[in-house]
C-alpha positions as CSV (number, residue, x, y, z in Angstrom):
1,M,-23.2,-146.0,-26.6
2,A,-23.0,-143.4,-29.7
3,K,-23.3,-140.0,-28.5
4,S,-25.5,-139.4,-31.5
5,L,-27.8,-142.3,-29.4
6,R,-27.2,-141.0,-26.1
7,Q,-28.5,-137.5,-27.2
8,S,-31.7,-139.2,-28.9
9,R,-32.3,-141.2,-25.9
10,H,-31.8,-137.7,-23.8
11,R,-34.4,-135.7,-25.8
12,S,-36.6,-138.8,-26.0
13,R,-36.6,-138.7,-21.7
14,I,-37.0,-134.6,-21.9
15,L,-40.2,-135.2,-24.5
16,A,-41.3,-138.0,-22.1
17,M,-41.0,-135.9,-18.3
18,Q,-42.6,-133.0,-20.5
19,A,-45.6,-135.5,-21.0
20,L,-46.1,-136.8,-17.6
21,F,-45.7,-133.3,-16.7
22,Q,-48.6,-132.2,-18.4
23,Y,-50.4,-135.6,-17.4
24,D,-49.9,-134.0,-13.9
25,A,-51.0,-130.2,-14.8
26,R,-54.4,-132.1,-16.9
27,Q,-55.4,-134.9,-14.3
28,G,-58.9,-133.9,-14.0
29,E,-58.7,-134.2,-17.8
30,N,-57.2,-137.6,-17.5
31,P,-54.9,-137.5,-21.1
32,G,-54.0,-140.8,-22.6
33,L,-51.3,-142.0,-24.2
34,E,-52.3,-140.8,-27.9
35,E,-52.5,-137.3,-26.7
36,L,-49.4,-137.0,-24.5
37,S,-47.3,-138.8,-26.9
38,S,-48.7,-136.3,-29.6
39,F,-45.9,-134.0,-28.6
40,N,-47.9,-131.1,-30.1
41,W,-46.3,-128.5,-27.9
42,I,-43.1,-129.5,-29.7
43,D,-42.7,-126.6,-32.6
44,Y,-40.2,-128.9,-34.5
45,A,-40.5,-132.2,-36.1
46,V,-39.6,-134.9,-33.3
47,P,-37.3,-137.7,-34.9
48,D,-39.2,-140.8,-35.5
49,D,-36.4,-142.8,-33.1
50,E,-37.0,-140.1,-29.9
51,R,-40.6,-140.3,-30.3
52,E,-40.9,-143.8,-30.4
53,F,-38.4,-144.2,-26.9
54,A,-40.7,-140.9,-25.2
55,R,-44.0,-143.1,-26.4
56,V,-42.1,-146.5,-24.6
57,I,-41.3,-144.6,-21.8
58,I,-44.6,-142.7,-21.5
59,R,-46.5,-145.9,-22.1
60,H,-44.9,-148.0,-19.4
61,T,-45.6,-145.0,-16.8
62,L,-49.0,-144.8,-17.5
63,E,-49.4,-148.7,-17.8
64,H,-47.8,-148.7,-14.1
65,I,-48.6,-144.9,-12.6
66,K,-50.5,-145.8,-9.6
67,E,-47.4,-148.6,-8.6
68,I,-45.2,-146.2,-9.2
69,D,-46.5,-143.3,-7.2
70,E,-47.1,-145.3,-4.3
71,L,-43.3,-147.1,-4.7
72,I,-42.2,-143.4,-4.1
73,T,-44.2,-142.4,-1.4
74,E,-43.1,-145.3,0.5
75,R,-39.7,-143.5,0.1
76,L,-40.7,-140.1,1.3
77,V,-39.6,-139.5,4.7
78,N,-41.7,-136.2,6.8
79,W,-42.4,-135.3,3.2
80,E,-46.0,-135.4,1.0
81,F,-46.2,-136.9,-2.4
82,S,-48.2,-133.8,-3.3
83,R,-45.7,-131.5,-2.2
84,I,-43.4,-133.0,-4.3
85,S,-42.6,-130.1,-7.6
86,P,-45.2,-131.3,-10.8
87,V,-41.5,-131.6,-12.4
88,S,-39.8,-133.6,-9.8
89,R,-42.8,-136.2,-10.3
90,A,-42.7,-136.1,-13.5
91,I,-38.9,-137.2,-13.6
92,L,-39.1,-139.5,-10.6
93,R,-42.5,-141.3,-12.3
94,T,-40.2,-141.3,-15.9
95,G,-36.9,-142.6,-13.6
96,V,-39.0,-144.9,-11.8
97,S,-40.8,-146.7,-15.0
98,Q,-37.2,-147.6,-16.9
99,L,-35.8,-148.8,-13.4
100,L,-38.9,-151.1,-13.2
101,Y,-40.2,-152.0,-16.5
102,M,-37.4,-150.8,-19.1
103,A,-34.3,-152.6,-17.5
104,N,-33.3,-154.3,-21.0
105,D,-33.6,-150.8,-22.8
106,A,-31.8,-148.5,-20.1
107,D,-28.8,-149.3,-17.9
108,A,-29.7,-148.1,-14.5
109,A,-27.2,-146.0,-13.8
110,V,-27.6,-143.9,-17.2
111,V,-31.2,-143.4,-16.1
112,I,-30.4,-141.9,-12.9
113,D,-27.6,-139.7,-14.1
114,E,-30.1,-138.5,-16.9
115,S,-33.2,-138.2,-14.1
116,I,-30.4,-135.7,-12.5
117,L,-29.7,-133.7,-15.5
118,L,-33.7,-133.1,-16.2
119,A,-33.5,-131.7,-12.8
120,K,-30.6,-129.8,-13.3
121,Q,-32.2,-128.2,-16.4
122,Y,-36.0,-128.0,-15.5
123,D,-36.5,-127.8,-11.7
124,S,-34.0,-126.8,-8.7
125,A,-30.3,-127.6,-8.5
126,E,-31.6,-128.7,-4.8
127,T,-33.7,-131.5,-6.1
128,T,-31.0,-133.5,-8.0
129,G,-30.0,-135.0,-4.2
130,F,-33.5,-136.0,-3.4
131,I,-34.1,-137.7,-7.2
132,N,-30.8,-139.3,-7.2
133,G,-31.4,-141.0,-3.7
134,L,-35.3,-141.8,-4.2
135,L,-33.9,-143.6,-7.7
136,D,-30.7,-145.3,-6.3
137,D,-33.4,-146.6,-3.0
138,V,-35.3,-148.0,-6.2
139,R,-32.8,-149.5,-8.3
140,S,-31.4,-151.5,-4.7
141,M,-35.1,-152.4,-3.8
142,K,-35.1,-153.9,-7.9
143,N,-31.7,-155.5,-7.4
144,Q,-33.0,-157.1,-4.4
145,Q,-35.7,-158.6,-5.4
146,S,-34.5,-159.8,-8.9
147,E,-33.4,-163.1,-7.4
148,P,-35.9,-165.6,-8.6
149,V,-38.4,-167.1,-5.9
150,K,-38.2,-170.6,-6.3
151,K,-41.8,-172.3,-5.6
152,A,-41.5,-175.9,-3.7
153,A,-43.2,-179.2,-5.6
154,P,-45.0,-181.1,-2.8
155,G,-43.1,-182.9,-0.5
156,E,-40.2,-181.3,-1.8
157,K,-37.8,-179.2,1.0
158,I,-36.4,-176.1,0.0
159,R,-33.6,-174.0,1.9
160,I,-34.2,-170.8,3.2
161,R,-31.4,-168.8,2.8
162,K,-30.8,-165.6,5.1
163,R,-29.9,-162.2,3.4
164,A,-26.7,-160.3,3.9
165,K,-27.1,-156.9,6.0
């Protein structure tokens, strides 16, 4: 990946994270995709490629926000979703969204690395391990589910494969 594309994607992920932060902060207002992807808090002209990639992340995240939040909540140990800092919550939401719904657009390792970098830049350094662990768990879960499930035709026998532990 060219350096300029990496930088562009990084800036797009920052915009998406900031938009999801606003979504959280203004939840009573229920801001939608158009409002969140207007990037009216930015004081420079956002290049089209950055705007479009950020918009895709925001759209997927908003479309699947309930499933994403449930997935995150299921992975919390002795912690509550509401206690996650709003910045970490925004980073996790956009990271999970990219891992699950944008696998063709972004490599999982890159998504996790970028999420860790966002945590270092915009949240506390202590959250990096938490974000890394949670997103890595989501990636592992997705990889386990990626095997297609074959339905048997009437009268057809199927083999049950044991999962390796």
